[in-house]
C-alpha positions as CSV (number, residue, x, y, z in Angstrom):
1,X,26.3,2.0,14.6
2,X,24.6,-1.1,13.3
3,X,26.3,-2.8,10.3
4,X,24.3,-4.8,7.8
5,X,26.3,-7.6,6.2
6,X,23.5,-9.2,4.3
7,X,20.3,-8.1,2.5
8,X,18.5,-11.1,3.9
9,X,16.1,-10.9,6.8
10,X,16.3,-14.6,7.7
11,X,19.1,-17.2,7.6
12,X,17.0,-19.3,5.2
13,X,14.2,-18.6,2.9
14,X,10.8,-19.2,4.5
15,X,8.3,-21.9,3.5
16,X,4.9,-20.3,3.6
17,X,1.6,-21.7,4.8
18,X,-1.7,-21.2,2.9
19,X,-2.6,-17.9,4.8
20,X,0.8,-16.4,3.9
21,X,0.5,-17.5,0.2
22,X,-2.9,-15.9,0.0
23,X,-1.7,-12.7,1.5
24,X,1.4,-12.6,-0.8
25,X,-0.8,-13.3,-3.9
26,X,-3.1,-10.5,-3.0
27,X,-0.2,-8.1,-2.5
28,X,1.4,-8.9,-5.8
29,X,-2.0,-8.7,-7.5
30,X,-2.7,-5.3,-6.1
31,X,0.8,-4.1,-7.3
32,X,0.1,-5.4,-10.8
33,X,-3.3,-3.5,-10.8
34,X,-1.6,-0.3,-9.6
35,X,1.0,-0.5,-12.3
36,X,-1.6,-1.2,-15.0
37,X,-3.8,1.6,-13.7
38,X,-0.8,3.9,-13.6
39,X,0.1,3.2,-17.3
40,X,3.5,1.8,-16.3
41,X,3.7,-0.4,-19.5
42,X,3.1,2.7,-21.6
43,X,5.6,4.7,-19.6
44,X,8.2,2.0,-20.2
45,X,7.5,2.0,-23.9
46,X,7.8,5.8,-24.0
47,X,11.1,5.6,-22.2
48,X,12.3,3.0,-24.7
49,X,11.3,5.2,-27.6
50,X,13.3,8.3,-26.3
51,X,16.8,9.0,-27.4
52,X,19.5,6.6,-26.0
53,X,21.1,9.4,-24.0
54,X,17.8,10.5,-22.3
55,X,16.8,6.8,-21.7
56,X,20.1,6.0,-20.1
57,X,20.0,9.1,-18.0
58,X,16.5,8.4,-16.8
59,X,17.2,4.7,-16.1
60,X,20.5,5.4,-14.2
61,X,18.7,8.1,-12.1
62,X,15.8,5.7,-11.3
63,X,18.1,2.9,-10.4
64,X,20.4,4.9,-8.1
65,X,17.4,6.6,-6.3
66,X,15.5,3.3,-5.7
67,X,18.6,1.4,-4.7
68,X,19.4,4.1,-2.1
69,X,15.8,4.3,-0.8
70,X,15.4,0.5,-0.5
71,X,18.8,0.0,1.0
72,X,18.2,2.7,3.6
73,X,14.5,2.2,4.5
74,X,13.8,-1.5,3.8
75,X,17.5,-2.5,4.3
76,X,19.1,-0.6,7.1
77,X,16.1,0.8,9.0
78,X,13.9,-2.3,8.7
79,X,16.7,-4.7,9.8
80,X,17.8,-2.3,12.6
81,X,14.3,-2.2,14.0
82,X,13.9,-5.9,13.8
83,X,17.2,-6.3,15.6
84,X,16.5,-3.8,18.4
85,X,12.8,-4.2,19.1
86,X,13.1,-7.7,20.6
87,X,9.3,-8.0,20.7
88,X,9.0,-11.6,19.8
89,X,6.3,-12.4,17.3
90,X,5.4,-8.7,16.8
91,X,8.9,-7.5,16.0
92,X,8.5,-8.0,12.2
93,X,5.3,-6.1,11.8
94,X,6.4,-3.3,14.2
95,X,9.7,-2.9,12.3
96,X,7.7,-2.7,9.0
97,X,5.3,-0.1,10.4
98,X,8.0,2.1,11.9
99,X,10.3,2.0,8.9
100,X,7.3,2.7,6.6
101,X,6.1,5.6,8.6
102,X,9.6,7.1,8.4
103,X,9.5,6.5,4.6
104,X,6.2,8.3,4.4
105,X,7.3,11.2,6.5
106,X,10.4,11.6,4.3
107,X,8.0,12.8,1.6
108,X,7.4,16.0,3.7
109,X,10.4,17.3,1.8
110,X,8.1,17.8,-1.2
111,X,6.0,20.2,0.8
112,X,8.9,22.2,2.2
113,X,11.2,22.3,-0.8
114,X,9.3,20.7,-3.7
115,X,6.5,23.1,-4.1
116,X,3.7,20.6,-3.3
117,X,0.7,21.8,-1.3
118,X,-0.4,20.2,2.0
119,X,-3.1,18.0,0.5
120,X,-0.9,16.6,-2.2
121,X,1.8,16.0,0.3
122,X,-0.5,14.2,2.7
123,X,-1.7,12.0,-0.1
124,X,2.0,11.2,-1.0
125,X,2.7,10.3,2.7
126,X,-0.3,8.0,2.9
127,X,0.5,5.9,-0.2
128,X,4.2,6.0,0.6
129,X,3.5,4.5,4.0
130,X,1.3,1.9,2.4
131,X,3.8,1.2,-0.4
132,X,6.6,1.1,2.2
133,X,4.9,-1.6,4.3
134,X,4.2,-3.5,1.1
135,X,7.9,-3.5,0.1
136,X,8.8,-4.6,3.6
137,X,6.5,-7.5,3.2
138,X,8.1,-8.2,-0.3
139,X,11.6,-8.1,1.2
140,X,10.5,-10.5,3.9
141,X,8.8,-12.9,1.4
142,X,11.8,-13.0,-1.0
143,X,14.4,-12.6,1.7
144,X,16.3,-9.9,-0.1
145,X,16.3,-6.4,-1.6
146,X,16.4,-7.1,-5.3
147,X,12.7,-7.6,-5.9
148,X,11.7,-4.5,-3.8
149,X,14.1,-2.4,-5.8
150,X,12.7,-3.6,-9.1
151,X,9.1,-3.1,-8.0
152,X,9.9,0.3,-6.6
153,X,11.4,1.4,-9.9
154,X,8.4,0.1,-11.8
155,X,5.8,1.7,-9.5
156,X,7.6,5.0,-9.6
157,X,7.0,5.1,-13.4
158,X,3.4,5.8,-12.4
159,X,2.9,9.5,-12.9
160,X,0.6,9.7,-9.8
161,X,3.4,8.5,-7.6
162,X,6.2,10.7,-9.0
163,X,4.5,14.0,-9.8
164,X,4.9,16.6,-7.0
165,X,2.6,19.2,-8.4
166,X,-0.3,20.9,-6.8
167,X,-2.8,19.0,-8.8
168,X,-5.3,17.5,-6.4
169,X,-6.2,13.9,-6.7
170,X,-9.4,12.5,-5.1
171,X,-8.8,10.8,-1.8
172,X,-11.3,8.1,-2.6
173,X,-9.3,6.1,-5.2
174,X,-6.2,6.5,-3.1
175,X,-7.9,5.1,0.0
176,X,-9.6,2.3,-2.0
177,X,-6.4,1.1,-3.6
178,X,-3.7,1.7,-0.9
179,X,-5.7,0.8,2.3
180,X,-6.1,-2.9,1.2
181,X,-2.4,-2.9,0.3
182,X,-1.5,-1.5,3.7
183,X,-3.7,-4.0,5.6
184,X,-2.7,-7.1,3.7
185,X,1.0,-6.3,3.9
186,X,0.7,-5.7,7.6
187,X,-1.2,-9.0,7.9
188,X,1.5,-10.9,6.0
189,X,4.2,-9.5,8.3
190,X,2.1,-10.3,11.4
191,X,1.6,-13.9,10.2
192,X,5.2,-14.3,9.3
193,X,6.4,-12.9,12.6
194,X,4.3,-15.5,14.5
195,X,5.7,-18.3,12.4
196,X,9.4,-17.7,12.7
197,X,11.6,-18.1,15.7
198,X,14.2,-15.6,17.0
199,X,17.0,-17.9,15.9
200,X,15.8,-17.6,12.3
201,X,16.6,-13.9,12.0
202,X,20.0,-12.6,10.8
203,X,21.5,-10.6,13.5
204,X,23.2,-7.3,12.7
205,X,26.0,-5.7,14.8
């Protein structure tokens, strides 16, 4: 079994060219818009106004869940696929796509055990795949897991991403918001994969 001894993807933090800077700026801008649209600031304020016991319980639960998800999907799986694909310049984007698809498919549990209907589950899978690829790009950009964990916690304060009810949301806003996030994140990983050499990656054993 592969063992990860570092949360880093590369031996040294990358220096970006202008195309990568633009892609990363667009990714971060879209994440900010998603958080604002999802009332994340209000949800944080509401959490702060709750009793200390409830706030701590919610915060600890959120931290542990996101640490586990990011460590497993963007940490172990992403790094493992990078290590085993051996596809040269495409290995980074392929590793991001595969690990994100698995992250999305993990949300099928909401259909089988969480009471969500098929349409709601498919929507959750779609934006989970998009968000997963975005977090893979963020981990690559910042060469670590801390920023993806923090962003995952903040995004999951958005009710639309954490509610597993049968309430149907329109596909149109989901497609309009998360498709650009998916494409730009994939582009960033593609550009980065073409820039770095095999010797720049941290090997796992």
